[in-house]
C-alpha positions as CSV (number, residue, x, y, z in Angstrom):
1,M,116.5,135.5,86.1
2,D,119.6,133.2,86.5
3,G,118.7,130.2,88.7
4,S,122.4,129.2,89.3
5,L,124.0,129.5,92.7
6,S,127.7,130.1,93.6
7,M,129.6,127.9,96.0
8,S,129.5,130.6,98.7
9,S,125.8,131.0,98.2
10,L,125.3,127.2,98.6
11,I,127.4,127.3,101.9
12,L,125.3,130.2,103.2
13,L,122.1,128.4,102.3
14,A,123.3,125.3,104.1
15,L,123.7,127.4,107.3
16,L,120.4,129.2,106.9
17,F,118.4,126.1,105.9
18,P,119.7,123.0,107.6
19,A,119.0,119.6,106.1
20,Q,115.5,118.2,106.2
21,K,114.7,115.6,108.9
22,P,113.5,112.2,107.7
23,V,110.0,111.6,109.1
24,A,108.2,108.3,108.9
25,D,105.0,108.0,107.0
26,P,101.8,107.3,109.1
27,P,100.6,103.7,108.9
28,K,98.4,102.9,105.9
29,K,94.7,102.2,106.3
30,L,92.7,99.6,104.4
31,P,91.1,100.8,101.2
32,I,87.4,101.7,101.7
33,P,85.2,99.0,100.1
34,E,82.7,100.0,97.5
35,K,79.7,98.9,99.7
36,L,80.7,99.9,103.2
37,V,77.8,100.3,105.6
38,V,77.8,101.2,109.3
39,L,74.7,100.1,111.3
40,T,73.7,102.2,114.4
41,F,70.9,101.9,116.8
42,D,69.8,104.6,119.3
43,D,68.2,104.7,122.8
44,A,68.6,101.2,124.2
45,A,65.3,99.9,122.9
46,K,64.3,96.5,124.2
47,S,64.1,95.2,120.6
48,H,67.8,95.8,120.2
49,F,68.4,92.7,122.4
50,T,65.3,90.7,121.5
51,K,65.2,91.3,117.8
52,A,68.0,93.2,116.2
53,G,71.0,91.6,117.9
54,P,70.0,87.9,117.2
55,L,69.3,88.7,113.5
56,L,72.5,90.6,113.0
57,K,74.5,87.9,114.7
58,E,72.9,85.3,112.3
59,L,73.8,87.4,109.3
60,G,77.3,88.3,110.4
61,H,76.6,92.0,110.4
62,G,78.4,94.4,112.7
63,A,76.6,97.2,114.5
64,T,76.8,99.9,117.2
65,F,74.1,100.2,119.9
66,F,74.1,103.7,121.4
67,V,72.7,103.4,124.9
68,T,71.4,105.9,127.4
69,E,69.5,105.9,130.7
70,G,67.4,108.8,129.5
71,F,63.6,108.8,129.1
72,D,62.1,106.2,131.6
73,F,64.9,103.7,131.1
74,P,65.5,103.0,134.8
75,T,61.9,101.9,135.5
76,N,60.5,100.8,132.1
77,K,61.9,97.4,131.2
78,K,59.1,96.7,128.7
79,D,60.4,99.3,126.2
80,Y,64.1,99.5,127.3
81,M,66.9,97.0,127.8
82,T,68.3,96.0,131.2
83,W,72.0,96.5,131.7
84,E,72.4,92.7,131.7
85,E,70.9,92.7,128.2
86,I,73.2,95.6,127.1
87,Q,76.1,93.5,128.5
88,A,74.9,90.5,126.5
89,L,75.0,92.5,123.2
90,D,78.6,93.4,124.0
91,R,79.4,89.8,124.6
92,M,77.8,89.0,121.2
93,G,80.5,91.1,119.6
94,F,78.6,94.3,119.0
95,E,79.9,97.8,119.9
96,I,78.1,99.6,122.8
97,G,78.4,103.4,122.2
98,N,77.8,106.4,124.4
99,H,74.5,108.4,124.0
100,T,74.9,110.3,127.3
101,I,73.5,109.2,130.6
102,D,70.3,111.3,130.2
103,H,69.8,111.7,126.5
104,G,70.4,115.4,127.0
105,A,71.5,117.5,124.0
106,V,75.2,118.3,123.7
107,T,74.3,121.9,124.2
108,A,73.1,121.2,127.7
109,P,75.5,121.8,130.6
110,D,78.3,119.4,131.6
111,L,78.5,117.2,128.6
112,A,81.7,115.7,129.9
113,G,80.1,114.7,133.2
114,R,77.1,113.1,131.4
115,L,79.5,111.1,129.2
116,R,81.5,109.9,132.2
117,A,78.4,109.0,134.2
118,L,77.4,106.5,131.5
119,N,81.0,105.3,131.2
120,K,80.8,104.3,134.9
121,K,77.9,102.0,134.1
122,F,80.0,100.5,131.2
123,D,82.8,99.9,133.7
124,E,80.5,98.4,136.2
125,Y,79.3,95.8,133.6
126,K,82.8,95.3,132.2
127,I,81.8,96.8,128.8
128,P,84.7,98.5,127.0
129,K,84.9,102.3,127.3
130,P,83.3,103.5,124.1
131,V,85.1,105.3,121.3
132,S,81.8,106.1,119.5
133,F,79.1,108.6,120.2
134,A,75.7,109.5,118.8
135,Y,74.3,113.0,119.2
136,P,71.1,112.8,121.3
137,G,68.2,114.1,119.2
138,N,70.8,114.6,116.4
139,T,71.5,118.1,117.8
140,I,75.1,119.1,117.0
141,S,77.3,121.8,118.3
142,P,80.9,122.7,117.3
143,E,81.6,123.3,121.0
144,A,81.1,119.6,121.7
145,L,84.0,118.5,119.5
146,P,86.9,119.2,121.9
147,I,84.9,117.7,124.8
148,L,84.2,114.5,122.9
149,K,87.8,114.2,121.9
150,A,89.0,114.8,125.5
151,E,86.7,112.0,126.6
152,G,88.2,109.5,124.2
153,I,85.5,109.6,121.5
154,R,87.0,109.0,118.1
155,F,83.9,108.7,115.9
156,A,80.5,110.5,116.5
157,R,77.4,110.2,114.4
158,R,75.0,113.0,113.7
159,G,71.8,112.9,111.6
160,G,71.2,113.9,108.0
161,S,70.6,117.5,109.1
162,P,71.5,120.3,108.1
163,E,71.9,118.9,104.6
164,Y,68.3,117.5,104.8
165,A,65.5,118.4,107.2
166,Y,65.2,116.0,110.1
167,S,61.6,115.2,109.2
168,T,62.6,113.6,105.9
169,G,65.0,111.0,107.4
170,G,67.2,111.7,104.5
171,G,71.0,112.1,104.6
172,V,74.3,112.0,102.8
173,G,77.2,109.6,102.5
174,Y,80.1,110.0,104.9
175,E,83.2,111.4,103.2
176,P,86.3,110.6,105.3
177,Y,88.7,113.4,105.9
178,L,86.2,115.9,104.5
179,D,83.5,115.2,107.1
180,H,84.9,115.6,110.6
181,P,85.1,112.2,112.3
182,L,83.1,113.7,115.2
183,L,80.4,114.9,112.8
184,I,79.7,111.8,110.7
185,P,76.4,112.3,108.8
186,S,73.7,109.7,108.6
187,A,72.9,108.5,105.1
188,G,69.4,107.6,106.3
189,D,67.3,107.7,109.5
190,S,64.7,104.9,109.4
191,R,61.1,105.9,109.8
192,P,57.8,104.0,110.2
193,G,56.9,104.3,106.5
194,W,60.2,103.1,105.2
195,K,60.1,100.3,102.6
196,L,63.0,98.5,101.1
197,K,63.3,101.1,98.3
198,D,63.8,103.9,100.9
199,F,66.5,101.8,102.6
200,E,68.2,101.1,99.3
201,K,68.2,104.8,98.5
202,A,70.2,105.4,101.8
203,V,72.5,102.5,101.3
204,E,73.3,103.6,97.7
205,K,75.4,106.4,99.2
206,A,78.0,103.8,100.0
207,H,80.1,104.2,96.9
208,S,83.1,106.0,95.5
209,G,84.9,106.2,98.8
210,R,81.8,107.3,100.7
211,I,80.3,105.3,103.5
212,A,76.6,104.8,104.3
213,V,76.1,105.3,108.1
214,L,72.5,104.2,108.9
215,Q,70.5,105.2,111.9
216,F,67.8,103.1,113.5
217,H,65.9,103.2,116.8
218,G,63.7,100.4,117.9
219,V,62.9,97.5,115.6
220,P,60.1,97.9,116.7
221,D,60.4,101.0,118.8
222,T,57.5,100.6,121.3
223,A,58.3,103.9,123.2
224,H,58.9,106.3,120.2
225,N,56.5,105.5,117.4
226,W,57.7,108.4,115.2
227,V,61.0,106.5,114.7
228,N,59.7,103.0,114.8
229,T,60.9,100.4,112.2
230,P,58.6,97.3,112.0
231,Y,60.6,94.2,112.5
232,E,59.4,92.6,109.3
233,A,60.7,95.6,107.3
234,F,63.9,95.6,109.2
235,E,64.6,91.9,108.6
236,E,64.0,92.4,104.8
237,M,66.5,95.3,104.8
238,M,69.2,93.3,106.7
239,R,68.8,90.2,104.6
240,W,69.1,92.5,101.5
241,L,72.4,93.8,102.7
242,K,73.7,90.3,103.0
243,T,72.6,89.1,99.6
244,T,73.9,92.2,97.9
245,G,77.4,91.8,99.3
246,H,77.7,94.8,101.5
247,T,80.3,95.1,104.2
248,V,78.4,95.9,107.4
249,I,80.4,97.1,110.4
250,A,80.2,98.9,113.7
251,M,81.4,102.5,114.0
252,R,84.5,101.6,115.9
253,D,85.6,99.5,112.9
254,L,85.9,102.6,110.8
255,E,89.4,102.9,112.3
256,K,90.5,100.0,110.0
257,Y,89.9,102.4,107.0
258,I,90.1,105.9,108.5
259,D,92.6,107.8,110.7
260,P,90.3,109.8,113.1
261,T,93.2,112.1,114.0
262,I,93.0,113.7,110.5
263,T,90.4,116.4,110.7
264,P,89.2,119.3,108.5
265,M,90.2,122.8,109.4
266,D,86.6,124.0,109.4
267,P,84.3,121.2,110.6
268,Q,81.2,122.8,109.2
269,F,82.4,123.9,105.8
270,V,81.4,120.7,104.0
271,M,77.9,120.8,105.5
272,K,77.4,124.3,104.2
273,D,78.8,123.4,100.8
274,R,76.5,120.5,100.5
275,Q,73.5,122.6,101.6
276,A,74.2,125.2,98.9
277,R,74.7,122.6,96.2
278,I,71.5,120.7,97.1
279,A,69.5,123.9,97.2
280,A,70.9,124.8,93.7
281,G,70.1,121.4,92.3
282,K,73.8,120.6,91.7
283,P,75.4,117.1,92.1
284,L,77.6,116.4,95.1
285,E,80.0,114.4,93.0
286,D,82.3,115.2,90.0
287,I,81.8,112.3,87.7
288,R,83.2,112.2,84.1
289,P,81.8,109.2,82.1
290,S,84.0,108.2,79.2
291,K,82.9,109.6,75.9
292,S,84.0,106.6,73.7
293,G,85.4,103.1,73.9
294,E,88.9,104.5,73.1
295,D,88.6,107.1,75.8
296,R,87.4,104.5,78.3
297,T,90.3,102.2,77.5
298,A,92.8,105.1,77.9
299,W,91.4,106.0,81.3
300,A,91.2,102.4,82.4
301,L,94.9,102.1,81.7
302,N,95.6,105.4,83.5
303,M,93.7,104.2,86.6
304,S,95.5,100.9,86.4
305,K,98.8,102.8,86.6
306,H,97.4,104.6,89.7
307,R,96.2,101.3,91.1
308,F,92.7,102.5,91.7
309,T,90.2,100.4,93.6
310,P,86.7,99.7,92.2
311,A,85.4,102.4,94.5
312,E,87.8,105.0,93.1
313,I,87.0,103.9,89.5
314,R,83.4,104.5,90.2
315,A,84.2,107.9,91.7
316,V,85.7,108.9,88.3
317,T,83.4,107.2,85.8
318,G,80.2,106.6,87.7
319,H,80.5,102.9,86.8
320,R,81.3,100.0,89.0
321,Q,83.5,98.1,86.6
322,D,86.9,96.8,87.6
323,I,90.0,97.1,85.3
324,P,90.6,94.0,83.3
325,H,93.7,92.2,84.5
326,S,95.1,92.2,81.0
327,D,95.3,96.0,81.1
328,R,97.2,96.3,84.3
329,T,100.7,96.3,82.8
330,A,99.9,97.8,79.4
331,Y,100.1,101.4,80.7
332,D,103.5,100.8,82.2
333,V,105.2,100.6,78.8
334,A,103.3,103.6,77.3
335,P,105.4,106.6,76.2
336,I,106.3,109.0,79.1
337,S,105.0,106.3,81.4
338,W,106.3,108.1,84.6
339,I,104.0,111.1,83.9
340,A,100.2,110.8,83.5
341,P,97.1,113.0,83.9
342,F,95.7,112.5,87.3
343,P,92.2,110.9,86.9
344,G,90.5,112.3,89.9
345,G,88.3,110.0,92.1
346,R,91.1,109.7,94.7
347,H,91.8,112.8,96.7
348,P,95.3,114.1,96.1
349,R,95.5,115.4,99.6
350,T,95.7,113.7,103.0
351,G,94.4,116.6,105.1
352,F,92.9,120.0,104.7
353,R,90.4,118.5,102.3
354,D,87.9,121.1,103.2
355,G,90.3,123.5,101.4
356,A,89.9,121.4,98.2
357,I,86.4,120.1,97.8
358,R,85.7,118.4,94.5
359,P,89.3,118.8,93.2
360,Q,89.3,119.3,89.4
361,R,91.6,117.1,87.4
362,E,92.2,119.4,84.5
363,T,95.4,121.0,85.8
364,K,96.7,117.9,87.7
365,L,99.5,115.7,86.5
366,S,100.9,112.6,88.4
367,F,104.7,112.2,88.6
368,F,105.6,108.7,89.5
369,A,108.7,108.2,91.6
370,P,111.6,106.3,90.0
371,W,112.1,103.9,92.9
372,E,110.1,100.7,93.4
373,K,106.7,101.1,94.8
374,G,107.4,104.8,95.3
375,G,103.9,106.0,94.4
376,Y,103.5,109.4,92.9
377,G,103.1,113.1,93.6
378,V,100.2,115.1,92.1
379,L,101.2,118.5,90.6
380,D,98.6,121.3,90.2
381,L,99.9,123.3,87.3
382,P,98.5,125.7,88.2
383,E,96.5,125.4,91.4
384,A,95.4,129.1,91.1
385,I,95.8,132.2,89.0
386,W,95.5,135.7,90.5
387,I,95.5,139.0,88.6
388,T,95.2,142.7,89.5
389,Q,93.5,145.2,87.3
390,K,91.6,148.5,87.7
391,G,88.8,146.6,89.4
392,G,91.2,145.2,92.0
393,R,92.7,141.8,92.6
394,T,90.7,138.8,91.4
395,L,91.0,135.0,91.6
396,E,90.7,134.0,88.0
397,Y,91.1,130.3,88.4
398,L,91.1,127.7,91.2
399,A,91.6,123.9,90.7
400,H,89.2,122.9,93.4
401,T,86.2,124.3,95.4
402,H,87.2,126.2,98.5
403,V,86.7,129.9,97.8
404,N,84.8,131.5,94.9
405,T,86.6,132.6,91.8
406,I,85.4,135.6,89.9
407,W,83.5,133.2,87.6
408,D,81.8,131.5,90.6
409,L,80.6,134.9,91.8
410,K,79.2,135.6,88.3
411,K,77.7,132.1,88.1
412,I,79.7,131.2,85.0
413,E,80.7,127.6,84.9
414,L,84.0,126.8,83.2
415,P,84.1,123.9,80.7
416,K,85.8,120.8,81.7
417,L,89.2,120.2,80.0
418,E,91.7,117.4,79.7
419,W,95.5,117.2,79.3
420,K,96.7,116.5,75.8
421,A,99.8,114.4,74.9
422,T,102.1,116.3,72.7
423,G,104.8,113.8,71.9
424,K,107.2,115.8,74.1
425,G,105.0,115.6,77.2
426,F,101.6,117.0,78.2
427,A,100.0,120.3,77.7
428,I,96.7,122.1,78.5
429,E,95.2,125.5,77.6
430,R,92.3,127.4,79.2
431,K,90.8,130.6,77.9
432,L,88.9,132.4,80.6
433,P,85.7,134.4,79.9
434,D,87.5,137.7,80.1
435,G,90.0,136.7,77.4
436,I,92.9,135.8,79.7
437,V,94.5,132.6,78.7
438,F,96.8,130.3,80.6
439,R,98.8,127.4,79.2
440,A,100.7,124.7,81.1
441,K,103.3,122.1,79.9
442,A,105.3,119.3,81.4
443,M,108.2,117.9,79.4
444,P,110.3,115.0,80.8
445,R,114.0,115.4,80.8
446,G,114.5,111.7,81.6
447,P,112.9,109.1,83.8
448,S,113.0,111.2,87.0
449,S,112.8,114.9,86.1
450,A,110.8,117.3,84.0
451,E,110.8,120.8,82.7
452,L,107.6,122.8,83.4
453,E,106.1,125.8,81.7
454,L,103.3,128.1,82.8
455,E,102.3,130.8,80.3
456,L,99.8,133.7,80.7
457,T,98.4,135.7,77.9
458,N,96.5,138.9,78.6
459,G,93.6,139.0,76.1
460,S,91.5,141.2,78.4
461,G,92.3,144.5,76.6
462,E,93.4,146.0,79.9
463,T,96.9,146.0,81.5
464,I,97.5,143.5,84.2
465,R,99.5,145.3,86.9
466,D,100.2,142.2,88.9
467,S,99.6,138.5,88.1
468,S,100.7,135.4,89.9
469,A,100.1,131.6,90.2
470,Q,100.2,128.9,92.8
471,V,101.9,125.7,91.8
472,C,101.5,122.9,94.2
473,L,103.0,119.4,94.4
474,M,100.8,117.2,96.7
475,L,102.6,114.3,98.4
476,A,99.8,112.2,99.9
477,H,100.4,109.3,97.5
478,L,104.2,109.5,97.4
479,E,105.6,106.8,99.6
480,G,108.0,108.0,102.3
481,F,106.7,111.6,101.9
482,R,103.2,111.2,103.3
483,A,103.7,112.6,106.9
484,Q,101.8,115.7,107.7
485,T,104.7,117.9,108.6
486,N,107.1,120.5,107.2
487,D,110.0,119.1,109.3
488,N,111.1,117.0,106.3
489,K,111.0,120.0,103.9
490,R,113.3,122.9,103.1
491,F,112.2,126.1,101.4
492,D,114.9,128.3,99.8
493,S,113.1,130.2,97.0
494,P,112.7,129.2,94.2
495,R,113.2,125.7,95.5
496,A,111.0,123.6,97.7
497,I,112.5,120.2,98.6
498,A,111.4,117.3,100.7
499,V,113.2,114.2,102.0
500,D,111.6,110.8,102.5
501,A,111.5,108.7,105.7
502,T,114.8,106.9,104.8
503,G,116.6,110.3,104.5
504,K,118.0,109.1,101.1
505,R,115.3,110.2,98.6
506,F,114.4,113.7,97.6
507,V,111.8,115.5,95.5
508,L,112.3,119.1,94.4
509,L,109.9,121.7,92.9
510,A,111.1,125.1,91.6
511,F,109.8,127.9,89.4
512,E,111.5,131.0,88.2
513,Q,110.3,134.4,89.5
514,C,109.2,132.5,92.6
515,Q,107.4,134.8,95.0
516,R,107.1,132.2,97.7
517,A,108.4,128.7,98.4
518,W,106.4,127.0,101.1
519,G,104.5,123.9,102.2
520,N,101.1,123.2,103.8
521,A,101.9,120.5,106.4
522,P,98.3,119.0,106.7
523,C,98.1,118.3,102.9
524,P,101.2,117.6,102.8
525,C,102.7,119.5,99.8
526,L,105.4,121.6,98.2
527,H,104.8,125.1,96.7
528,S,106.9,127.2,94.3
529,D,104.6,130.0,93.4
530,P,105.7,132.2,90.5
531,A,104.8,135.8,89.8
532,F,104.2,137.0,86.2
533,G,104.2,140.7,87.2
534,E,102.8,143.2,84.7
535,I,101.4,142.1,81.3
536,A,100.3,144.6,78.7
537,P,97.2,143.9,76.5
538,A,97.9,141.1,74.0
539,G,101.1,140.4,75.9
540,T,102.3,136.9,76.9
541,K,104.7,135.9,79.7
542,T,106.2,132.4,80.0
543,L,107.8,131.1,83.2
544,R,109.9,128.0,83.5
545,G,109.8,125.4,86.3
546,Y,111.3,122.1,87.3
547,I,110.3,118.9,89.1
548,G,112.8,116.2,90.0
549,F,113.1,113.0,92.0
550,G,116.4,111.5,93.1
551,E,118.9,110.3,95.8
552,D,121.2,113.3,95.4
553,A,119.7,116.5,96.6
554,K,122.6,118.6,95.4
555,A,122.3,117.2,91.9
556,L,118.6,118.0,91.9
557,E,119.3,121.6,92.9
558,E,121.9,121.9,90.2
559,E,119.6,120.6,87.5
560,A,116.8,122.9,88.7
561,S,119.3,125.8,88.4
562,Q,120.2,124.8,84.9
563,V,116.5,124.6,83.8
564,L,115.6,127.9,85.4
565,G,118.8,129.4,84.0
566,K,117.5,128.9,80.5
567,A,114.8,131.5,81.0
568,K,115.4,135.0,79.5
569,P,116.2,137.7,82.0
């Protein structure tokens, strides 16, 4: 295939595909600290005012108190706060959240009305309208999400169920953008028998970009003894948070770190995934400890290049160490410094993360923009491999967890691989259990463009009638290209091109024999997906691709045409 275009073809494309529109990046949030804890308290227990509030104020901890007029709140002022005491907690700087007027489940009728009824009390006592909610009884329902959103709720806390049974008080860390902000899991739900070690186990989930959201009731809870936390135990826990350097906030303060408008496509997918992995005894994290001192140094330099935070370093290595300051510039002068294996630990997408749970780093390369503080795009080369044989069409490889590959269905775990520097760039090879082999290469042409290769060898002994790949460039960490939209992109196969917020900088991805050029706006990303077609037994097909950054879109398109034009017909 000849990738070149005539002048008349270029004019026609300009008419069919008008120039991309510059779109501003969304505001950046603060990095999530390694030890971020959210304290929450349910049911308006009297001890929230008399015990918890004063202690938290002394220690400088933030917290959210979810109040309700349920149970016998209106008449029992021995076990429950007065509205004046709730107002006092607000004046002390704590968040007052909505727990419905009657503590009725979200599945009960008129959830909106029961939220508004409590908001009227907030208004009466000049307490800010809440943006946080806790599910009464920890009972959740997908039907509640649009109602909560319509009523102004931005963050909603559930319990540790369904990942863990309610009776255990166990839970999981909150993973922003993977967990729906209106279905935030509890990392732990304090019980009467909890000791400091139980509390530490829950708090330990605050690492590697995860947040520990902790659930308490009364301290003590004189009305509900099954969720009581003795004050002495509570004080020990809170002072331990202080001495161990945790950042302790209210739920509303999550907005400093998280954009609650970014939500997963399937709110319950991550919960089901965790349940399955916990039941199978599999870890919820993808940690790759360094195998040697030399390997550790190389990855430290790599993560310095990516400007990883300590939380992100731990997500990769399992260790809490920071990168030595002396290492921070060393990687910048390394060969091929603008291309590097993506280390993992930081998600390469902004949205639709439920479509890429535990993204694998083996096929991911980072391409750093040539302009100052431009960030980088992450290329999945490939993201997926599909083939068709007598048994039908199968997904042979996928660079993340979302749908099952043929090997997942057969319970065959593929070995972990790493990119290798070749002197000319980077290369990787994977042989699949059925004998099919794919190889990928990235070879820089200069400081802002590279030639790509994707090769497929049919070692299965049976003709492949149809084979194809997905090649995806993710833009979440490329400054100026982070907006979740396709308005700033143009797709004229084989080229996928995006323009930044200034309208002056472009990135282009192209592959020969492209079957589809497209973009997934929530990610955001560019795709140029090539088709290998038929491959006989022992046959090999190699397809050529291109990636480029620059301020001249036409020059990028011409260079891409030159690279793709080198391919044999």
